[in-house]
Structures are given as C-alpha cells and as structure tokens.
C-alpha positions, 0 to 999 in steps of 0.5 A, a space after each residue: 711582761 718580762 720573766 724573772 730571769 729577764 728581770 735579773 739580767 736587765 737589772 745586772 746590765 743596768 747596774 753594771 753599765 752604771 758602774 763600769 761605763 762600758 757595754 756589758 758582755 754575756 760572760 759577766 751575766 753568766 758569772 753572776 747568775 750561773 747560767 749557760 752562755 747560750 741562755 744569757 745570749 738568747 735572753 739578751 737578744 729578747 731584751 734587745 728586741 723588746 727595746 730594753 737593751 741596745 747593741 753598740 757598734 764597738 762591742 758585742 756587749 749591750 747597754 741599757 736603752 732609755 726604755 731599759 732605764 725606765 723599766 729599771 727605775 719603775 720595777 727593779 731599782 732597790 730602795 735603800 737608806 743613804 750610807 752613814 758617811 753621806 748622812 753624817 756630811 748632810 746632817 752636819 749642814 742641817 744641824 747648823 742653826 746659824 744658816 738660813 734655809 737657802 744656805 742649808 739647801 745650797 750647801 747640802 746640794 753642793 755636798 751631793 754634787 761633790 759626792 755623786 759628780 752630778 749637777 744640782 739645781 735649786 729653784 727657790 720659789 719664795 712663798 708669797 705668803 711672806 710679808 715684809 718685816 724689815 729692810 736694812 742696808 749694810 755698806 761694803 764700801 763707798 759705792 757697794 752695799 748689801 740690802 737685807 730683806 727680812 719677812 715675817 716668816 723668817 725668810 732672809 733675802 740679800 741683794 748686792 747693790 751698787 750706787 755711785 755718788 749717793 750720800 749715806 743719809 739719803 740711803 738711810 732715809 730711803 730705808 726708813 721710808 720703806 720700813 715706815 710705810 711698807 712693813 707688813 706688805 706681802 712680798 709680791 705686792 711691794 713693787 706696787 706699794 712702792 709705786 703708789 705710796 713711796 714714789 709720790 713722796 720720796 722727793 720730800 725726804 731724799 735728795 737723790 730720790 730718782 736713783 734710789 727709788 729705781 734701785 730699791 724698786 728693782 731689788 723688790 721687783 727681782 725678789 717678787 718674781 716666782 722662781 727668780 732664785 735659780 742656783 746651779 751647783 756643780 755644773 763642771 761635773 758634766 765634764 767628768 762623764 764619758 757621755 759628754 766628751 763632745 765639746 758641742 754637746 757640753 756647750 749645748 747643755 751649759 747653755 741650757 743650764 744658763 738659760 733661766 726659762 729652761 731652768 724654770 721648766 724644771 720646777 716640780 709641782 708640790 707633792 711627796 714623790 721623787 720624780 725621775 725623768 730620763 732622756 727625752 722625758 727630761 725636756 732638757 736633753 736626750 742624753 741626761 736624766 733629771 731626778 727632782 722633787 719639791 719641798 714646802 715649809 712655812 717659810 719657803 717652797 721650791 724644787 731641788 734637782 740632780 742632773 746627770 747622764 742617763 747612766 746615773 746612780 738612780 737609787 743613790 740619788 733618789 735616796 739622797 734627795 728624799 733624805 734632804 727633802 725630809 730634813 728640810 721639811 722636818 726642821 723648818 716645819 718643826 716636825 
C-alpha cells in the first residue's frame, strides 16, 4: 500500500507525463509539493522498485509503468464532468432528431476523436429482436442503388448495391416479393426465410431472378451477422503521438484496426461501467490503452471504444464516453 506522499508523487508524475510527454524530473515534483529533493528522489526510487515507475535511458526523470497507470486509474484518477465546450459540441449532435442512431453515435465519436486526437471504434451489434418492417431501393444510376432496410423498432440499415444490366421492373418485383412474404421476420431469420420462401418462387415473377436473389440474400446475410457493423474513426490520429513514430509499429496497429476479428474482440459485455484496458490488458497492442463501454437501447446495442497511447488523458476520455453512453440510452429509451 502506497503512502499519501507516494500517491501524490505518482499522481503528479502520471498527469505530467500525459501532458508533457517527456520523463518527469524530481525538480518538478519538488516545486509542486514543496518537498526536499532528497525526499522526492527517495520516494521515486521506492515507486520504481515497487514497479509503478520506470527510468528511461535518456533522462534522469521517470515515466509511469503499466502498473503505475493501472494504479492511477484505479485509485488516483479524478472524476469530473466534461467541459462546457465538449458538452455543447456533443449535445448539438444528440439534439438533431433527423439523424439515425448509428449516425449520431458515429458523429459523436468523430467529435471525440477530433478533440482528443485518439482513435474511436464503434461496434454496432443490431438487436436481433428487430423484425423487418420494410425494404426499399433508391436508384443512384443505371447500375448502382442503395437498399434501405427498416425494422419495427425504427432501426434503418442502408447497403450499397451494384447490379449490371438488370431491369428496374425486376428490381421492383423482387422488392415487392420480399415485402409481401418476409415483413415481420426477425432480422437474423431473414436469410433462411429467403432461401425457403423466396428462392423457390422468385423465377415466376422476376426474369433475372438468380442475380437478384443472390444480391438481396447477400445484403440480408451481411446485416444479420453479429458485430458486422464496425466503424473505425480517426485512425490517422495514431501518427500524432510520439509513441507511434516507428513505421513498423504504426503499420502493425493499422493492420489490427483493419482486421475484423481483432475489432470484434473489443466488444464489451452489457453493463453500466466504463472499462479501462492498459497495455497488454487491451489484447490489441502493448503500447495502447483501450477505454470502452457498451450501450443498449430498445432498437440497438453495441460497444463504443477509444484507443490511444498508454499516455492517455484517462479521466477526460472516461468522462466523454460516460456522457455519450448516457445520452444514447436516455434519448433512445425515452428516459
């Protein structure tokens, strides 16, 4: 158990290193705590021996270790509300009733990425309690269109579709057939319904039935997969942190951010907590921190996460995620 003075010193070192990004000398601690240099150096040595600080080769100062960050988050981090400017920017998004939930979440996490210079991840795990209410198609040109899928709980999914040399009448007939026979089907059962109810009869109504059946089957198969909607926002922010100035390190992290299975592993189980995973705890990279939480509404559920260096503004990110989570669940559940 650390002493009160050791707690004060460790907290100062963590906060100073987060802000300044270079090893913290004992002189800075002396100024802040009005202690003798000998006392501070002794306490820093004790914290280093306990595994909470590390000494770099290029400076006499200390930096927090992974254990030091963990102790700070668990015991020393201040809890505070987000500042007024951040709240205003986020509230503007949540007040826009014309936006779908998925767009609200993406835009709010984009704002967080812009403000913090970290990377945001959204895992939208559409509730399979949703049932198909309607499907429609919006032509873009002769070959491209957008398929709009609306559920009974108000969830809207849009998928781009490209079909060469297919008549508009065939497309309309396929959409009508789906709406006539599949409306009311749970989202995760639609692929099966298509195979057993639509496939045997579609040739009676649609000339180019093979191409259209396959195209719409793939659309529904894609949206029915759990965690299929993965959105990584602000990926290039990684370049803005000194920890990632090695091209091989950046390339490795980029590959992980582009890997679907790796991103799905970020999923957080439903609970009310903001979780902080530091270094090796993140299961992503030893040099990053992942702060994440789940959200759940009547229409949707998923995970929102912020990824940055271990030298992260922990309190700020925790507060921002907590605010966004509460706004999502309050607005969508009518609380």
